[in-house]
C-alpha atoms as a printed R data frame, in Angstrom:
    type eleno elety resid chain resno       x      y       z
1   ATOM     1    CA   MET     A     1 -18.935 26.011 -24.907
2   ATOM     2    CA   SER     A     2 -16.015 23.586 -25.087
3   ATOM     3    CA   PHE     A     3 -12.316 23.827 -24.434
4   ATOM     4    CA   ALA     A     4  -9.517 22.093 -26.294
5   ATOM     5    CA   ARG     A     5  -6.671 20.361 -24.395
6   ATOM     6    CA   PRO     A     6  -4.775 23.221 -22.668
7   ATOM     7    CA   ALA     A     7  -1.618 24.381 -24.426
8   ATOM     8    CA   CYS     A     8   1.676 24.917 -22.614
9   ATOM     9    CA   THR     A     9   0.727 28.506 -21.894
10  ATOM    10    CA   ILE     A    10  -2.746 29.230 -20.542
11  ATOM    11    CA   ILE     A    11  -3.756 32.736 -21.508
12  ATOM    12    CA   VAL     A    12  -6.319 34.235 -19.190
13  ATOM    13    CA   SER     A    13  -7.095 37.900 -18.726
14  ATOM    14    CA   LEU     A    14  -6.314 37.845 -15.010
15  ATOM    15    CA   ILE     A    15  -3.022 35.946 -15.313
16  ATOM    16    CA   ALA     A    16   0.155 37.933 -15.778
17  ATOM    17    CA   ALA     A    17   2.478 37.183 -18.661
18  ATOM    18    CA   ALA     A    18   5.175 36.157 -16.205
19  ATOM    19    CA   VAL     A    19   2.954 33.426 -14.807
20  ATOM    20    CA   SER     A    20   2.197 32.167 -18.306
21  ATOM    21    CA   SER     A    21   5.912 31.967 -19.017
22  ATOM    22    CA   ALA     A    22   6.484 30.052 -15.780
23  ATOM    23    CA   SER     A    23   3.823 27.578 -16.850
24  ATOM    24    CA   CYS     A    24   5.905 26.736 -19.919
25  ATOM    25    CA   ASP     A    25   8.978 26.204 -17.748
26  ATOM    26    CA   GLN     A    26   6.984 23.773 -15.640
27  ATOM    27    CA   SER     A    27   5.870 21.684 -18.616
28  ATOM    28    CA   ARG     A    28   9.539 21.234 -19.465
29  ATOM    29    CA   GLY     A    29  10.079 19.593 -16.079
30  ATOM    30    CA   GLY     A    30  10.415 22.524 -13.658
31  ATOM    31    CA   ALA     A    31   8.491 23.141 -10.475
32  ATOM    32    CA   PRO     A    32   4.716 23.681 -10.737
33  ATOM    33    CA   SER     A    33   3.756 27.297 -11.358
34  ATOM    34    CA   PRO     A    34   0.632 29.268 -10.459
35  ATOM    35    CA   ILE     A    35  -1.998 28.843 -13.158
36  ATOM    36    CA   GLY     A    36  -4.934 30.784 -11.821
37  ATOM    37    CA   PRO     A    37  -6.022 34.000 -10.100
38  ATOM    38    CA   SER     A    38  -4.799 34.709  -6.597
39  ATOM    39    CA   ALA     A    39  -6.833 33.734  -3.558
40  ATOM    40    CA   SER     A    40  -7.867 37.387  -3.203
41  ATOM    41    CA   SER     A    41  -9.331 37.276  -6.717
42  ATOM    42    CA   VAL     A    42 -11.455 34.283  -5.757
43  ATOM    43    CA   LEU     A    43 -12.590 35.966  -2.561
44  ATOM    44    CA   SER     A    44 -13.425 39.130  -4.479
45  ATOM    45    CA   LEU     A    45 -15.538 37.155  -6.928
46  ATOM    46    CA   ASN     A    46 -17.358 35.443  -4.060
47  ATOM    47    CA   ALA     A    47 -17.992 38.824  -2.479
48  ATOM    48    CA   LYS     A    48 -19.731 39.942  -5.661
49  ATOM    49    CA   GLY     A    49 -22.274 37.186  -5.272
50  ATOM    50    CA   LYS     A    50 -20.857 34.273  -7.250
51  ATOM    51    CA   SER     A    51 -21.405 31.640  -4.585
52  ATOM    52    CA   LEU     A    52 -19.801 28.236  -4.296
53  ATOM    53    CA   GLY     A    53 -22.939 26.160  -4.420
54  ATOM    54    CA   THR     A    54 -22.675 22.376  -4.203
55  ATOM    55    CA   VAL     A    55 -22.856 20.685  -7.608
56  ATOM    56    CA   SER     A    56 -24.274 17.177  -7.798
57  ATOM    57    CA   LEU     A    57 -22.335 14.991 -10.235
58  ATOM    58    CA   ARG     A    58 -22.396 11.925 -12.382
59  ATOM    59    CA   VAL     A    59 -18.869 10.442 -12.382
60  ATOM    60    CA   THR     A    60 -17.694  8.289 -15.271
61  ATOM    61    CA   VAL     A    61 -14.660  6.175 -14.364
62  ATOM    62    CA   SER     A    62 -13.079  5.120 -17.639
63  ATOM    63    CA   ASN     A    63 -11.290  1.796 -18.055
64  ATOM    64    CA   THR     A    64  -8.789  3.518 -20.356
65  ATOM    65    CA   ASP     A    65  -6.797  6.707 -20.012
66  ATOM    66    CA   ALA     A    66  -7.091  9.720 -22.316
67  ATOM    67    CA   PHE     A    67  -4.891  7.981 -24.896
68  ATOM    68    CA   GLY     A    68  -6.835  4.710 -24.926
69  ATOM    69    CA   SER     A    69  -4.332  2.735 -22.861
70  ATOM    70    CA   PRO     A    70  -5.551  0.566 -19.952
71  ATOM    71    CA   ALA     A    71  -6.290  2.564 -16.815
72  ATOM    72    CA   GLY     A    72  -4.983  1.657 -13.368
73  ATOM    73    CA   ILE     A    73  -8.221  2.744 -11.650
74  ATOM    74    CA   THR     A    74 -11.214  1.119 -13.311
75  ATOM    75    CA   ASN     A    75 -14.934  0.943 -12.694
76  ATOM    76    CA   ASP     A    76 -16.961 -1.889 -11.187
77  ATOM    77    CA   GLY     A    77 -18.945 -2.581 -14.361
78  ATOM    78    CA   LEU     A    78 -22.161 -1.095 -12.982
79  ATOM    79    CA   GLY     A    79 -22.161  2.145 -14.949
80  ATOM    80    CA   ASP     A    80 -21.649  5.738 -13.829
81  ATOM    81    CA   TYR     A    81 -21.412  6.728 -10.181
82  ATOM    82    CA   VAL     A    82 -24.333  9.039  -9.459
83  ATOM    83    CA   ASP     A    83 -24.571 11.345  -6.472
84  ATOM    84    CA   GLY     A    84 -27.255 10.137  -4.050
85  ATOM    85    CA   SER     A    85 -27.614  6.708  -5.681
86  ATOM    86    CA   GLN     A    86 -26.286  3.377  -4.361
87  ATOM    87    CA   ASN     A    87 -24.633  5.085  -1.355
88  ATOM    88    CA   VAL     A    88 -22.477  7.203  -3.690
89  ATOM    89    CA   GLN     A    89 -21.547 10.783  -2.908
90  ATOM    90    CA   ALA     A    90 -20.255 12.654  -5.954
91  ATOM    91    CA   GLN     A    91 -20.204 16.430  -5.640
92  ATOM    92    CA   LEU     A    92 -18.273 19.593  -6.153
93  ATOM    93    CA   ASP     A    93 -18.546 20.737  -2.552
94  ATOM    94    CA   SER     A    94 -18.795 24.194  -0.994
95  ATOM    95    CA   SER     A    95 -14.983 24.329  -0.751
96  ATOM    96    CA   GLY     A    96 -14.672 24.020  -4.524
97  ATOM    97    CA   THR     A    97 -13.215 20.505  -4.465
98  ATOM    98    CA   LEU     A    98 -14.366 17.105  -5.694
99  ATOM    99    CA   ALA     A    99 -15.812 14.836  -3.013
100 ATOM   100    CA   PHE     A   100 -16.276 11.318  -4.391
101 ATOM   101    CA   ASN     A   101 -17.210  8.501  -2.046
102 ATOM   102    CA   THR     A   102 -18.392  5.017  -2.994
103 ATOM   103    CA   PHE     A   103 -18.631  3.729   0.563
104 ATOM   104    CA   ASN     A   104 -20.511  5.123   3.543
105 ATOM   105    CA   SER     A   105 -19.937  3.182   6.773
106 ATOM   106    CA   THR     A   106 -23.440  3.969   7.986
107 ATOM   107    CA   HIS     A   107 -24.842  1.896   5.123
108 ATOM   108    CA   GLY     A   108 -22.949 -1.348   5.763
109 ATOM   109    CA   ASN     A   109 -20.962 -2.855   2.914
110 ATOM   110    CA   ALA     A   110 -20.342 -0.801  -0.196
111 ATOM   111    CA   THR     A   111 -22.525 -1.446  -3.227
112 ATOM   112    CA   ARG     A   112 -20.171  0.414  -5.573
113 ATOM   113    CA   TRP     A   113 -16.362  0.487  -5.796
114 ATOM   114    CA   VAL     A   114 -13.403  1.021  -8.072
115 ATOM   115    CA   ASN     A   115 -10.605 -1.418  -8.884
116 ATOM   116    CA   TYR     A   116  -6.859 -0.754  -8.646
117 ATOM   117    CA   ASP     A   117  -4.044 -2.251 -10.677
118 ATOM   118    CA   PHE     A   118  -0.782 -2.292  -8.692
119 ATOM   119    CA   SER     A   119   1.078 -4.430 -11.210
120 ATOM   120    CA   HIS     A   120   3.234 -1.562 -12.500
121 ATOM   121    CA   PRO     A   121   5.555 -0.381  -9.706
122 ATOM   122    CA   THR     A   122   8.132  2.199 -10.736
123 ATOM   123    CA   ASP     A   123  10.753 -0.010  -9.042
124 ATOM   124    CA   PRO     A   124  10.732 -3.393 -10.848
125 ATOM   125    CA   SER     A   125  11.999 -5.124  -7.693
126 ATOM   126    CA   ASN     A   126   8.882 -4.078  -5.764
127 ATOM   127    CA   THR     A   127   6.509 -7.063  -5.742
128 ATOM   128    CA   PHE     A   128   4.027 -5.715  -3.175
129 ATOM   129    CA   GLU     A   129   0.424 -5.778  -4.382
130 ATOM   130    CA   PRO     A   130  -2.148 -5.296  -1.624
131 ATOM   131    CA   PRO     A   131  -5.405 -7.246  -1.646
132 ATOM   132    CA   GLN     A   132  -8.573 -5.201  -1.994
133 ATOM   133    CA   ASP     A   133 -11.838 -5.686  -0.136
134 ATOM   134    CA   HIS     A   134 -14.369 -4.167  -2.504
135 ATOM   135    CA   THR     A   135 -17.033 -3.973   0.209
136 ATOM   136    CA   LYS     A   136 -14.953 -1.405   2.125
137 ATOM   137    CA   ASN     A   137 -13.811  1.178  -0.393
138 ATOM   138    CA   TYR     A   138 -13.389  4.138  -1.303
139 ATOM   139    CA   HIS     A   139 -13.135  7.808  -0.411
140 ATOM   140    CA   PHE     A   140 -11.518 10.225  -2.874
141 ATOM   141    CA   SER     A   141 -10.515 13.651  -1.619
142 ATOM   142    CA   THR     A   142  -9.075 16.489  -3.685
143 ATOM   143    CA   GLY     A   143  -7.770 19.997  -3.214
144 ATOM   144    CA   GLY     A   144  -4.986 22.459  -3.825
145 ATOM   145    CA   SER     A   145  -1.333 21.499  -3.642
146 ATOM   146    CA   GLY     A   146   1.163 23.625  -1.748
147 ATOM   147    CA   PHE     A   147   2.945 24.071  -5.083
148 ATOM   148    CA   SER     A   148   0.028 25.164  -7.247
149 ATOM   149    CA   PRO     A   149  -2.707 27.691  -6.331
150 ATOM   150    CA   TRP     A   150  -6.235 26.387  -6.229
151 ATOM   151    CA   VAL     A   151  -9.254 27.787  -8.048
152 ATOM   152    CA   PRO     A   152 -12.616 26.316  -6.986
153 ATOM   153    CA   LEU     A   153 -13.637 23.781  -9.593
154 ATOM   154    CA   GLN     A   154 -16.953 25.580 -10.064
155 ATOM   155    CA   PHE     A   155 -14.983 28.586 -11.424
156 ATOM   156    CA   LEU     A   156 -12.683 26.771 -13.848
157 ATOM   157    CA   GLY     A   157 -13.302 27.763 -17.443
158 ATOM   158    CA   THR     A   158 -15.521 30.713 -16.558
159 ATOM   159    CA   SER     A   159 -14.727 34.337 -17.336
160 ATOM   160    CA   GLY     A   160 -11.349 35.349 -15.925
161 ATOM   161    CA   TYR     A   161 -10.314 31.857 -14.828
162 ATOM   162    CA   PRO     A   162  -8.175 29.163 -16.441
163 ATOM   163    CA   ALA     A   163  -9.706 26.004 -17.843
164 ATOM   164    CA   THR     A   164  -7.208 23.717 -16.113
165 ATOM   165    CA   GLU     A   165  -5.258 23.488 -12.868
166 ATOM   166    CA   CYS     A   166  -3.208 21.112 -10.741
167 ATOM   167    CA   GLY     A   167  -4.170 19.777  -7.341
168 ATOM   168    CA   TYR     A   168  -3.915 16.722  -5.167
169 ATOM   169    CA   MET     A   169  -6.016 13.596  -5.037
170 ATOM   170    CA   GLY     A   170  -5.970 10.981  -2.313
171 ATOM   171    CA   ASN     A   171  -7.965  7.817  -1.850
172 ATOM   172    CA   GLY     A   172  -8.328  5.181   0.831
173 ATOM   173    CA   PHE     A   173  -9.299  1.538   0.573
174 ATOM   174    CA   SER     A   174  -9.296 -1.552   2.769
175 ATOM   175    CA   ALA     A   175  -7.631 -4.920   2.370
176 ATOM   176    CA   ASN     A   176  -9.841 -6.289   5.155
177 ATOM   177    CA   SER     A   177 -11.744 -5.022   8.180
178 ATOM   178    CA   SER     A   178  -8.568 -3.916   9.976
179 ATOM   179    CA   THR     A   179  -6.026 -3.034   7.266
180 ATOM   180    CA   GLY     A   180  -6.266  0.122   5.204
181 ATOM   181    CA   TYR     A   181  -4.173  1.794   2.528
182 ATOM   182    CA   ARG     A   182  -3.801  5.190   0.909
183 ATOM   183    CA   VAL     A   183  -3.169  5.987  -2.742
184 ATOM   184    CA   SER     A   184  -1.913  9.537  -3.154
185 ATOM   185    CA   TYR     A   185  -1.222 11.884  -6.045
186 ATOM   186    CA   HIS     A   186   0.711 14.832  -4.570
187 ATOM   187    CA   LYS     A   187  -1.289 14.657  -1.347
188 ATOM   188    CA   GLY     A   188  -0.011 14.822   2.216
189 ATOM   189    CA   TYR     A   189   3.400 13.191   2.510
190 ATOM   190    CA   GLU     A   190   3.658 13.327  -1.295
191 ATOM   191    CA   ASP     A   191   3.105 17.075  -1.660
192 ATOM   192    CA   THR     A   192   6.782 18.032  -1.849
193 ATOM   193    CA   GLN     A   193   8.873 19.995  -4.336
194 ATOM   194    CA   GLY     A   194  10.535 16.854  -5.704
195 ATOM   195    CA   SER     A   195   7.631 14.448  -5.326
196 ATOM   196    CA   PRO     A   196   7.753 11.511  -7.741
197 ATOM   197    CA   THR     A   197   3.960 11.469  -7.779
198 ATOM   198    CA   ALA     A   198   1.792 13.158 -10.397
199 ATOM   199    CA   PHE     A   199  -0.530 16.034  -9.784
200 ATOM   200    CA   ALA     A   200  -4.215 15.446 -10.346
201 ATOM   201    CA   VAL     A   201  -5.007 17.685 -13.326
202 ATOM   202    CA   PHE     A   202  -8.512 19.154 -13.364
203 ATOM   203    CA   THR     A   203  -9.841 20.501 -16.664
204 ATOM   204    CA   ARG     A   204 -13.154 22.176 -17.466
205 ATOM   205    CA   THR     A   205 -14.033 20.801 -20.886
206 ATOM   206    CA   SER     A   206 -17.478 22.373 -21.148
207 ATOM   207    CA   VAL     A   207 -19.349 25.149 -19.343
208 ATOM   208    CA   SER     A   208 -22.820 24.335 -20.643
209 ATOM   209    CA   PRO     A   209 -23.348 21.534 -19.921
210 ATOM   210    CA   SER     A   210 -20.832 21.610 -17.061
211 ATOM   211    CA   VAL     A   211 -18.195 18.916 -17.534
212 ATOM   212    CA   TRP     A   212 -14.768 18.440 -15.957
213 ATOM   213    CA   THR     A   213 -12.112 15.773 -16.318
214 ATOM   214    CA   VAL     A   214  -9.546 14.590 -13.773
215 ATOM   215    CA   GLN     A   215  -6.409 12.686 -14.707
216 ATOM   216    CA   PRO     A   216  -2.811 12.429 -13.423
217 ATOM   217    CA   ALA     A   217  -1.300 13.785 -16.641
218 ATOM   218    CA   GLY     A   218  -1.237 17.126 -18.418
219 ATOM   219    CA   SER     A   219   0.738 20.258 -19.110
220 ATOM   220    CA   CYS     A   220   0.992 21.160 -15.403
221 ATOM   221    CA   SER     A   221   1.987 17.702 -14.189
222 ATOM   222    CA   PRO     A   222   5.654 17.070 -15.094
223 ATOM   223    CA   THR     A   223   5.411 13.507 -13.757
224 ATOM   224    CA   SER     A   224   2.526 11.544 -15.264
225 ATOM   225    CA   ASN     A   225   0.425  8.759 -13.749
226 ATOM   226    CA   VAL     A   226   2.594  7.954 -10.703
227 ATOM   227    CA   ALA     A   227   0.946  7.491  -7.296
228 ATOM   228    CA   ALA     A   228   2.256  6.510  -3.878
229 ATOM   229    CA   LEU     A   229   0.900  3.560  -1.924
230 ATOM   230    CA   ARG     A   230   1.038  4.008   1.853
231 ATOM   231    CA   SER     A   231  -0.438  2.508   4.982
232 ATOM   232    CA   GLY     A   232  -3.783  3.795   6.163
233 ATOM   233    CA   ASP     A   233  -2.140  6.287   8.530
234 ATOM   234    CA   GLY     A   234   0.356  7.342   5.863
235 ATOM   235    CA   THR     A   235   3.478  6.501   7.852
236 ATOM   236    CA   VAL     A   236   4.575  3.417   5.870
237 ATOM   237    CA   LEU     A   237   5.499  3.828   2.205
238 ATOM   238    CA   TYR     A   238   5.086  0.643   0.149
239 ATOM   239    CA   GLY     A   239   6.299  2.208  -3.070
240 ATOM   240    CA   TYR     A   240   5.353  4.172  -6.161
241 ATOM   241    CA   TYR     A   241   3.172  2.775  -8.926
242 ATOM   242    CA   THR     A   242   2.133  3.855 -12.395
243 ATOM   243    CA   ILE     A   243  -1.630  4.201 -12.054
244 ATOM   244    CA   PRO     A   244  -3.249  6.207 -14.871
245 ATOM   245    CA   PHE     A   245  -6.922  7.086 -14.637
246 ATOM   246    CA   LEU     A   246  -9.561  9.242 -16.277
247 ATOM   247    CA   PHE     A   247 -12.621 10.518 -14.448
248 ATOM   248    CA   THR     A   248 -15.283 12.623 -16.182
249 ATOM   249    CA   LEU     A   249 -17.495 14.737 -13.932
250 ATOM   250    CA   THR     A   250 -20.837 15.827 -15.365
251 ATOM   251    CA   ALA     A   251 -23.167 18.179 -13.480
252 ATOM   252    CA   ARG     A   252 -26.634 16.739 -12.968
């Protein structure tokens, strides 16, 4: 079963008409609106026996975005990132979020990585482009924003739940053994009402087989493709950059 790109209004049986209307307002540039069932609905569904089991994934990191333009996060040329292979962790975890790691410190240097392009700052006067040590990256974390309710990714696109939602995504990487950076889409310091960063937009494109996409653009992300670059502890902001990406998550 497949889903087309979500329209401005997501019609789901458990979502009130007022919420659907608010979703349209958001796509015109307003604040993010709830796009899924309430937390109590999720808890109720869990109580009925629909558990949040861990889902092992194959992650495809595209070198172009959904429109065919060059991506700002690209792959290492070694194919898909497969959970449990080459020190990669790629799962929908028991919290209903994506956990994607290409580096595990217990295994020495990384054998897989992603590449960043910081050549498109939103401020043309910003010339800062950090170096990247590919042997010491990366950890992607995701979850619900304070401005958009979160439905576990395992539930997206199933009966009574929307096919798409907004959340945060954050990632860390190293320039060397002692200097780290964060790239954030509406995460942490960036999760504010007027954040210039994009939401990470999660979409269930197929239930069987189970496939999701993640990208920083969509009907519930008024600002597209913009991420913040900060120091490893998050306290120093180096600027905002246009960094489009497209990840496809396929259940194994």
